[in-house]
C-alpha positions in Angstrom: 106.6 101.0 63.0 110.1 100.3 64.2 111.6 97.0 63.2 114.9 95.2 62.5 115.4 92.6 59.8 118.6 90.4 60.1 120.3 89.8 56.8 123.6 88.4 58.2 124.4 87.1 61.7 127.8 85.4 61.4 131.2 86.7 62.1 134.2 86.9 59.7 133.7 83.6 57.8 130.4 82.6 56.2 129.4 79.2 57.5 126.5 76.9 58.1 124.4 79.0 55.7 125.0 82.0 57.9 126.3 85.3 56.3 128.5 88.2 57.5 126.9 91.1 59.3 124.1 93.1 57.8 120.7 94.3 58.9 117.9 96.6 57.9 116.2 99.0 60.3 112.7 100.1 59.2 111.3 103.3 60.8 108.1 104.7 59.4 108.8 105.2 55.7 112.6 104.9 56.0 114.8 101.9 55.5 118.4 102.1 57.0 121.1 99.6 56.1 123.4 98.8 59.0 126.7 97.2 57.9 127.0 95.5 54.6 129.0 92.3 54.7 129.7 90.0 51.7 126.5 88.6 50.3 124.2 91.4 51.5 122.7 92.0 48.1 121.7 88.4 47.7 120.1 88.5 51.2 118.2 91.6 50.3 116.8 89.9 47.2 116.0 86.8 49.2 114.1 88.7 51.9 112.6 91.3 49.5 114.3 94.4 50.8 114.1 97.2 48.2 117.4 98.9 47.4 115.6 101.9 46.2 114.1 102.6 49.7 117.6 102.8 51.3 118.8 106.4 51.7 121.1 106.0 54.6 123.9 103.4 55.1 125.8 103.0 58.4 129.1 101.1 58.5 130.4 100.3 62.0 134.0 99.6 61.2 136.4 98.5 58.4 136.7 94.8 59.0 135.6 93.1 55.8 132.7 91.1 57.2 131.0 94.5 57.9 131.6 96.3 54.5 132.9 94.0 51.7 129.4 94.0 50.2 129.1 97.8 50.0 130.8 98.6 46.6 128.7 96.0 44.9 125.5 97.5 46.3 126.5 101.0 45.3 127.3 100.0 41.8 124.1 97.9 41.5 122.1 101.0 42.6 123.7 102.9 39.7 123.0 100.1 37.2 119.4 100.1 38.2 119.1 103.9 37.4 118.9 105.3 40.9 118.7 109.1 41.0 117.9 110.0 44.6 120.8 110.8 46.9 122.5 108.3 49.2 124.2 109.0 52.5 127.0 106.8 54.0 128.1 107.2 57.6 131.3 105.4 58.4 135.0 105.7 59.6 136.8 108.3 57.5 139.1 105.8 55.6 136.1 104.2 53.9 135.7 107.2 51.6 139.2 106.7 50.1 138.4 103.0 49.6 135.1 103.8 47.8 136.7 106.5 45.7 139.5 104.1 44.6 137.2 101.3 43.7 135.0 103.6 41.6 138.1 105.2 40.0 139.9 102.0 38.9 136.6 100.6 37.5 135.8 103.9 35.8 132.4 104.0 37.3 130.3 107.1 37.3 127.4 106.7 39.7 124.0 107.9 38.5 123.1 109.4 41.8 124.6 111.8 44.4 126.7 110.0 47.0 127.5 111.8 50.2 130.0 110.5 52.7 129.9 111.5 56.4 132.9 110.5 58.5 132.2 109.4 62.0 134.4 111.3 64.4 132.6 112.1 67.6 129.7 110.5 69.5 126.2 112.1 69.2 123.5 112.7 66.7 124.5 112.2 63.0 121.0 112.3 61.3 117.9 114.1 62.4 114.7 114.5 60.5 111.2 115.3 61.5 110.3 111.7 62.4 113.6 110.1 63.5 117.1 110.6 64.9 120.2 108.5 64.5 123.2 108.9 66.8 126.5 107.1 67.0 128.6 106.0 70.0 132.1 104.4 70.3 132.5 100.7 71.0 135.8 99.0 71.9 137.2 96.9 69.1 140.7 96.3 67.7 140.2 99.2 65.3 137.9 102.3 65.3 134.4 101.0 65.7 131.0 102.6 66.2 127.6 101.6 67.5 124.3 103.3 66.4 121.1 104.3 68.1 117.9 104.8 66.3 115.1 106.8 67.9 111.6 107.9 66.8 110.6 111.5 67.0 106.9 111.7 67.5 104.5 114.3 69.0 104.1 114.0 72.7 100.4 114.6 72.8 97.5 112.6 71.1 94.4 114.5 69.9 91.0 113.5 71.1 89.0 114.4 68.0 85.6 114.4 69.6 86.7 116.7 72.4 88.5 119.0 70.0 85.5 119.4 67.8 83.3 120.1 70.9 85.7 122.9 71.8 85.5 124.2 68.2 89.1 123.4 67.3 89.4 122.9 63.5 91.0 119.7 62.3 93.6 121.8 60.4 95.1 122.7 63.9 95.3 119.1 65.1 99.0 118.7 64.2 99.9 121.7 66.3 97.9 120.3 69.2 100.0 117.1 69.0 103.1 119.3 69.8 101.5 120.9 72.8 100.0 124.1 71.4 96.8 125.5 72.8 94.2 127.0 70.4 92.9 130.5 70.4 89.4 130.6 69.0 88.1 133.5 67.0 85.8 134.5 69.9 88.9 135.0 72.1 88.5 131.8 74.1 91.8 129.9 74.7 91.3 126.1 74.4 93.9 124.6 76.7 95.9 121.9 75.0 95.4 119.3 77.7 91.6 119.7 77.6 91.6 118.1 74.1 94.6 115.9 74.1 96.1 113.0 76.0 99.7 111.9 76.6 101.0 110.0 73.5 102.8 106.7 73.8 106.6 106.8 74.3 108.8 107.0 71.2 110.5 103.7 70.4 114.2 103.1 70.1 116.8 100.6 68.9 120.6 100.3 69.4 123.2 98.4 67.5 126.4 97.5 69.4 128.9 96.1 66.9 132.1 94.2 67.5 133.4 95.1 70.9 135.1 94.1 74.1 132.9 93.9 77.1 132.8 97.4 78.5 130.2 98.7 80.9 130.4 102.2 79.3 128.3 100.8 76.5 125.4 100.4 78.8 125.1 104.1 79.2 124.9 104.7 75.4 122.1 102.1 75.0 120.3 102.8 78.2 116.6 102.2 78.1 116.2 101.3 74.4 113.4 99.0 73.5 115.6 96.6 71.5 119.3 96.1 71.7 121.5 94.1 69.3 124.8 93.2 70.9 127.5 91.0 69.4 128.2 87.6 71.0 131.0 86.0 69.1 131.7 83.3 71.7 130.1 81.3 74.4 130.9 82.1 78.0 133.8 79.5 78.4 135.9 81.4 75.8 135.8 84.7 77.7 139.6 85.0 77.6 139.8 84.4 73.9 137.0 86.9 73.3 138.9 89.5 75.2 142.1 88.9 73.2 140.2 89.3 70.0 138.2 92.3 71.2 134.8 90.5 71.1 132.1 89.6 73.7 130.5 86.5 75.0 126.9 85.6 75.7 127.2 86.5 79.4 128.9 89.8 78.7 126.2 90.9 76.1 123.5 89.9 78.5 125.2 91.9 81.3 125.2 95.0 79.2 121.5 94.5 78.5 120.7 94.1 82.2 122.8 97.1 83.2 121.2 99.3 80.5 117.6 98.3 81.4 116.7 97.5 77.8 113.4 96.0 76.8 114.8 93.1 74.7 118.1 91.8 73.6 119.0 90.1 70.3 122.5 88.5 69.9 124.5 87.8 66.8 128.0 87.8 65.1 128.4 84.2 65.9 131.9 82.6 65.4 132.0 80.0 62.6 133.4 77.5 65.1 129.8 77.0 66.2 127.3 75.1 64.0 124.5 75.0 66.6 123.4 78.2 68.3 121.0 77.2 71.0 123.6 77.4 73.7 124.1 81.1 72.9 120.5 81.8 73.7 120.5 79.7 76.8 123.6 81.3 78.3 122.4 84.8 77.7 118.9 84.1 79.1 120.5 83.1 82.4 121.4 86.8 82.9 118.9 88.6 80.7 115.8 86.4 80.2 114.3 88.5 77.3 117.0 87.5 74.9 116.7 86.0 71.4 119.1 84.9 68.7 119.3 87.4 65.8 118.2 84.9 63.0 118.6 85.7 59.4 115.4 86.6 57.6 113.6 87.3 60.9 112.1 90.7 61.5 112.1 91.9 65.1 109.3 94.4 65.7 109.1 96.9 68.5 
């Protein structure tokens, strides 16, 4: 399973019962936290997100609405007796901020905390079942987007055919990765005789606060689901540019250029109480668009 749960969908100021940016990406047995604005812990409790399942945290940039909830979460994990290691990926300056906060409060965490500064685009985490990469977006300060991709075998075993060809079940995992099987009698069982092409691996991309820039489309090209910020409606395009943000039409244009499967939009300015116009404007350019609503899980 690959899914995204929205914990916060507003921009800098909490308003209209909307919270600063935070979301959880679920992939197989992993839960990733992406940004951690003020109130994230309360939202996690509300939507039953288990802190103990989070081993990776990704912070896009160092504006407060994207990380002011982080130190509280880190200390809560310690108070709850966490022992497994935790990895944070963020702009380099965040390490100094965390170290200072822990020092002045005389806090010794109960678990190993590893900080990984974001410096260049490309893969930042790779395990057997998933890969996470980062890419630059174009905000007023250093800012990063993230792309999550499943890693899965590219063949699917047909158990009945495999048994007919005397391939033991202990070899099935190797069949999934394209190996052929050499039987004890010297007969080589060709992989494609007992397997089929597997379904395509799923992917999700998160484009945080950014100016409209067509280069982003290349970084998120072909993903199944894209989150792109839309702080303003189309009529405030000039203001969006001055503040290094995007509009509905601009986010939808990136989705169209990138050929993504589905777009969700968020990071709404607190000047807007009603959000329906955001969805309507974006759908004029990219019909498969939805609002990133708090508490909703978007499955791929």
